[in-house]
N, C-alpha and C positions, 0 to 999 in steps of 0.2 A: 604780160610780158611772157613769152614762151622760151624754151630752152634755145631756140634758134635766134631769137631777137633779144637775148640777154644783154643787159648793161648793168654793171655793178653800181649800187647806190653810193658806195663809199669811194671807190677809185675810178669808176667808169670803165673798168675792164670788161672785156667781152668773152673771155674764155672761162669754161666751167669744168669742174671735174666732180665726179660722184663723191659723196661723203657718207660715211656710215652713221647709223643712229647713235645717239649719245644719251645714256641715262634711261632709267626704267620708264619714265613718262613717255618718252618717244617710242618706246617698244609697245607700250599699252595703247597709247592714243593715236598712233599712226599705223594703219594696216599696210603691210609691205607692198602689195601690188598697186595700191592706189596713191600712196604718198611716198615721195623719194626726197632725198637731200642732195644738194649741190653745194660746191664751194668755189668761190672766185679763186682762180689760180694766181692772181696778183696779190690780193690782200688778205686772203684766206676767210673772208666773211662767208658765213653759212647761210643758205636759203632753202626753205622747204619748197617742194613743188607738188601740185595736185594734178592727177590725171595719169594717163598711160603712155609709156614709150617716149617718143621725142616730141609729142605734142603736149607735154606736161606744162602747166601754167605755174610760173615761179612767183611766189608771194613776195610782195614788197614788205618792208619793215612795218609800215603802218597797219597793213592787213594782218601780219603775223601777231601784232599786239591785239587786235580785235579777236582773232581766232583763239589766242591763249585766254583772254578774258572770258569768252564764250565757254570754253572748256572748263574753266574754274567754276563758272556759274552752274553748269550742267552737273559737275561732280558735287558741288555743294547741295544742289537740289536733290540729288540722289541720296546723300548723306542725311539730309533732313527728312526725306521720305522714309529712309530705313529707321531713323530714330523715332519717328511718329509711329510706324508700324510696330516697332518694339514696345513703345509705351502702351499702345492700344492693346497689344497681345498680353502684356502684364496685367493691364487693367481687367480684361475680360477673364483671365484665369483667377482673379481673386474673388 
């Protein structure tokens, strides 16, 4: 669903407004030129959109859950890799 063909999943509204990022995670995980946020003007439900300009693809709620789960897995894997690197560095210095 693009910005032009938007229909809200909650209220079936068709009008969008830009929404600012909320929280540190949205600033860290969503680069500004590629990911934007929109809000349904009827019910105020927020939707992230991926892409550039008016051709952005708005993510449905089910897709948002998958993306969040993927981000959590990637962050967890990074933390585990850092921990293993720290342990091996401590082991080598002893």
